[in-house]
N, C-alpha and C positions, 0 to 999 in steps of 0.2 A: 505494501501501501503504501503507496507516495502523496504528499500531498505539499501543496505553496500553499502554507503557511498566514502570507503575505495578500494572499489572492481571498481568505475565509476572514467572519467574526471567529471570533475563542470558541461563543457556543454551538458553532455550525464544527468546529472542528472535533471539537468533543462528543457532540453526535455523531458525527462520522465516524469517525472512531467504536463508537459503542455498538453503531449499527453495522459496524462490519466482525463484529465478534456475535454476531445473531443473539445480544442478549437483552434480555430486560436491563430499563434503570435499575432501578432494587437486583441484581444481579451484577451486572456492570461494575455497580458500585460496593455492591458487601464484599468482593472481587482485590479492588482497593483500599477495603476497607475505612470506607464514605457511608453516609446514609443517602437515600435513598432519596432525603428530602434532597441534599446537596446535589447531587444529579439532577434533578429537577429543575432548583437552583437557577445552576453551570450553567444545563441545556437549551433551558430559558431565556436566558440573558441575562434576567436577576441577579447575575454574583457569578463573579470571575473569580476566578482559581489562579494559582499559581505555577511560576512554572516546576518548583515541584512535584507539585502534584501530576502535570505531564510526563512527569521524570520514572515517577510510581507508575503509572498507566503503559509507558513504554517499557519498565524490567515487567507487572505486571501480566502485559498480551506481544511480550518477544518483539516489538518493537522498535524500531530503530528512529534517531532523533538525529539527522543530520542540515547538520547548519554551515551553508558554505559564506564565502565571501559574495559581496556583492559584483557583478562582473564593472571597471570603472568605462565611464561610455566614453 
């Protein structure tokens, strides 16, 4: 799975990752030690998660986080 993060809002990325795991919000949240309310709040854009949360998600679901230098124009 590859996501160009700068093309999406944070809540859209979180939802996209969860949907690609084929899990409910409750199941996904439980696997990363968060509440279902945390998941819902972040997916709906009411709250914002931290980069540490993304690292936890990546570790839990064996995802790679790749940060590239911006190409110079």
